[in-house]
Each structure stands twice: as C-alpha cells, then as structure tokens.
C-alpha positions in Angstrom: -2.8 -11.3 -8.6 1.0 -12.2 -8.1 0.6 -14.6 -9.9 0.5 -18.9 -10.5 -0.5 -19.5 -14.3 0.4 -19.2 -17.7 -0.6 -16.2 -19.4 -0.4 -17.7 -22.7 -3.1 -20.5 -22.1 -6.7 -20.8 -21.0 -7.2 -23.7 -18.1 -8.3 -26.3 -20.7 -5.1 -25.6 -22.3 -6.1 -24.0 -25.2 -4.5 -21.5 -27.1 -6.3 -17.9 -27.2 -7.1 -16.3 -30.2 -4.8 -14.3 -32.6 -6.4 -10.7 -31.4 -5.6 -11.6 -27.2 -2.3 -13.5 -28.7 -1.0 -10.1 -29.9 -2.4 -8.4 -26.5 -0.3 -10.8 -24.8 2.9 -10.6 -26.8 2.6 -6.7 -26.3 1.9 -6.5 -22.8 5.1 -9.3 -22.2 7.3 -7.1 -24.5 6.5 -3.8 -22.0 7.1 -6.3 -19.4 10.3 -7.6 -20.1 11.7 -4.3 -21.3 10.4 -2.7 -17.8 12.1 -5.6 -15.8 15.6 -5.3 -18.0 15.8 -1.2 -17.5 14.7 -1.8 -13.8 17.4 -4.1 -13.0 20.1 -1.5 -14.7 19.1 1.4 -13.3 16.3 1.0 -10.5 12.7 1.0 -10.5 12.4 4.8 -9.3 15.0 6.0 -12.2 13.3 4.4 -15.1 10.6 6.6 -16.6 7.7 5.3 -18.5 8.8 6.8 -21.9 12.1 5.0 -21.8 10.3 1.5 -21.0 8.3 2.4 -24.1 11.2 3.0 -26.2 12.9 -0.1 -25.1 9.9 -2.0 -26.1 9.2 -0.7 -29.6 6.0 1.1 -28.3 4.5 4.8 -27.8 4.3 5.8 -24.0 0.4 6.1 -24.9 0.3 2.1 -25.6 1.9 1.2 -22.2 -0.4 3.1 -20.4 -3.5 1.6 -22.4 -2.3 -1.5 -21.1 -0.7 -0.6 -18.0 -2.4 2.6 -16.3 0.6 3.2 -13.8 4.1 2.4 -13.6 3.7 0.0 -10.8 0.9 -1.7 -13.0 3.8 -3.4 -15.5 5.1 -5.3 -12.4 1.5 -5.9 -10.4 -1.1 -6.6 -13.5 -1.4 -10.3 -14.8 -3.9 -12.4 -16.5 -4.6 -15.2 -14.0 -7.7 -13.6 -12.4 -9.3 -14.9 -15.3 -8.2 -18.6 -15.3 -8.9 -18.8 -12.0 -12.4 -18.1 -12.0 -12.9 -20.2 -14.7 -10.9 -23.1 -13.2 -13.1 -22.5 -10.2 -16.3 -22.7 -12.3 -15.3 -25.9 -14.0 -15.0 -28.1 -10.5 -17.9 -30.2 -9.0 -20.5 -28.1 -7.3 -20.7 -30.4 -4.3 -16.6 -29.8 -3.8 -15.7 -27.9 -0.9 -14.5 -24.1 -2.1 -11.3 -24.8 -0.4 -10.9 -28.0 -2.2 -11.8 -26.3 -5.2 -9.6 -23.8 -4.9 -6.8 -25.9 -4.1 -7.1 -28.0 -7.0 -7.1 -25.2 -9.5 -4.1 -23.5 -8.1 -2.0 -26.2 -7.9 -2.8 -26.9 -11.0 -1.9 -23.5 -12.5 1.2 -23.5 -10.6 2.2 -26.7 -12.0 1.5 -25.0 -15.4 4.1 -22.2 -15.1 6.9 -22.7 -17.7 10.7 -21.9 -16.2 10.3 -18.1 -17.9 7.4 -17.6 -15.8 8.9 -18.8 -12.9 12.0 -17.0 -13.4 9.3 -13.8 -14.2 7.6 -13.9 -11.1 10.8 -14.1 -9.0 11.5 -10.9 -10.7 8.1 -9.5 -9.6 8.3 -10.2 -6.1 12.0 -9.1 -5.9 10.6 -5.8 -7.1 7.5 -6.0 -4.6 10.2 -6.7 -1.7 12.4 -3.7 -2.8 10.0 -0.6 -4.0 7.3 0.5 -1.0 5.0 1.8 -3.9 4.5 -1.6 -5.7 3.8 -2.9 -2.3 1.5 0.1 -1.4 -0.2 -0.2 -5.0 -0.5 -4.3 -4.8 -3.5 -3.8 -1.9 -5.7 -2.6 -5.0 -4.6 -5.6 -6.9 -5.4 -8.2 -4.1 -8.7 -6.3 -3.9 -9.8 -7.3 -7.5 -8.8 -10.5 -6.9 -10.8 -11.1 -4.1 -13.9 -9.4 -5.6 -13.6 -12.1 -8.3 -13.2 -14.8 -5.8 -16.4 -13.3 -3.5 -18.7 -13.4 -6.9 -17.3 -17.0 -7.8 -17.9 -18.6 -4.5 -20.9 -17.0 -4.4 -22.1 -18.2 -7.5 -21.5 -22.0 -5.8 -23.1 -21.7 -3.1 -26.4 -19.8 -4.3 -25.3 -16.7 -1.4 -24.3 -13.3 -2.3 -20.9 -11.7 -2.5 -21.4 -9.9 0.4 -22.3 -12.8 2.6 -20.3 -12.4 6.0 -19.1 -16.1 5.3 -18.2 -15.7 1.9 -16.0 -12.7 2.6 -14.1 -14.1 5.4 -13.4 -17.1 3.5 -12.1 -15.1 0.5 -10.1 -13.0 3.0 -8.6 -16.0 4.3 -7.9 -17.5 1.0 -6.0 -14.7 -0.1 -4.1 -14.1 3.1 -2.9 -17.7 2.8 -1.8 -17.3 -0.8 0.0 -14.2 -0.4 1.7 -15.9 2.5 2.5 -18.9 0.6 4.1 -17.0 -2.6 6.1 -15.2 -0.4 7.2 -18.3 1.7 8.3 -19.9 -1.6 10.2 -16.8 -3.2 12.0 -16.4 0.5 12.7 -20.8 0.7 12.8 -21.1 -3.3 15.6 -23.7 -2.8 13.4 -25.8 -0.5 9.8 -25.5 -1.7 8.4 -25.3 -4.9 4.8 -22.9 -5.8 2.9 -26.0 -5.7 4.3 -27.4 -2.7 3.7 -24.0 -0.9 0.1 -23.4 -2.2 -0.8 -27.1 -1.1 0.1 -26.6 2.5 -1.2 -23.2 2.8 -4.7 -24.2 1.6 -4.6 -27.4 3.4 -4.1 -25.5 6.5 -7.3 -23.7 5.9 -8.9 -26.9 4.7 -8.3 -28.5 8.0 -9.0 -25.4 10.4 -5.7 -24.2 11.0 -4.0 -26.7 13.0 -1.1 -25.6 15.0 
C-alpha cells in the first residue's frame, strides 16, 4: 500500500529482529539510491543495474527484493503492520472504526524522513504511467489482506459480498485521502485526510 506506517517498527512499537532489520536496511538502501537517480536522470532513463551499483548491491539482489523496477517505488512493509493493528482492536468495534484508529495511529508514527519519502513516491506515481498501471496490483494485494482480516473479525468469508464492498470502499477512500494530502500537503496532514475519508464512510458518505 502507498503507505502510512513506519517500516522500522511493529504496531506495538517493538523493533524487529536483526535479520529483518538487515532486510529493511537493504530495501531502503535500494529505494534511496533509486529515488536519487530518478531525480537526477528520470525514471525511464534509470536502469536497474545502475540502481544496484548506486546501492552497492548486485542486480540480482535488487530483483530479489523488488521483482520489477516499479516495485521499488510501490512496495512497502505497511500491510503486515495494518493487519496486526486491526487484529488488536476490540472485536465489538465497527470495522471502519477499527481501520480508522489503526491507520491514524500509523500515520502519526511516520517520521519526517518517511513523510518525505512518501511524497517522493507519490510524485513519481503521479508522473510515471507505468507506476500507476502497476499500482493496481499492489492495491489488490492490500484488498485481499483486508478482506481476510475483516472476515476473521466478523466470522464471514473474504468472498462475502458485504466484506468485498467494504474493502473496496475503504481502499478507494484511502487512495483519495493519500492523493488529497499530497495535493494539499501544506493545508492538511496525512492523519487528517485519513480521518476525514474514513469518517465519511462511517457516517454513510454524507454530501
């Protein structure tokens, strides 16, 4: 998901193990090298082997973490944190309320560097058609995760009609909240945008 959580902590604020931290560091080194090169010479003019050299890893290492160049921009570690956060919420809490609380908490934990990286990612997504085309695949994976978690809480199947409609509505609201924040970042924070979007869903989309 084009995201809203720290990639370096669990939902409970615990640091991941050494092996996972090393993986995160490698992924981040590749991302930062890619962002620097994209800014210098453009996305389309930057091949993966040049990104690998700038990150001091092999091209095969880049592809081990990111199957395609688009995934360097689009892949994040946020879905797992979101799922764990939802599972920790009270079972009698309405699903949109649980999502709202978890996502706002995730947004508030973003560091300044992570907020800046998110803006870089959104800028690239706005500018590069290939990224927008592939973003749908990532949203589908996030939707499948949300469907499973919400189905667990309600005792329904992830394929239940109401579960699927709710997931689709939430994903659409989140995408628009993130893009709205990007377009109006001097006026509204990410957590404010998410709160407004999910608040509309909770109230039944009043206009």
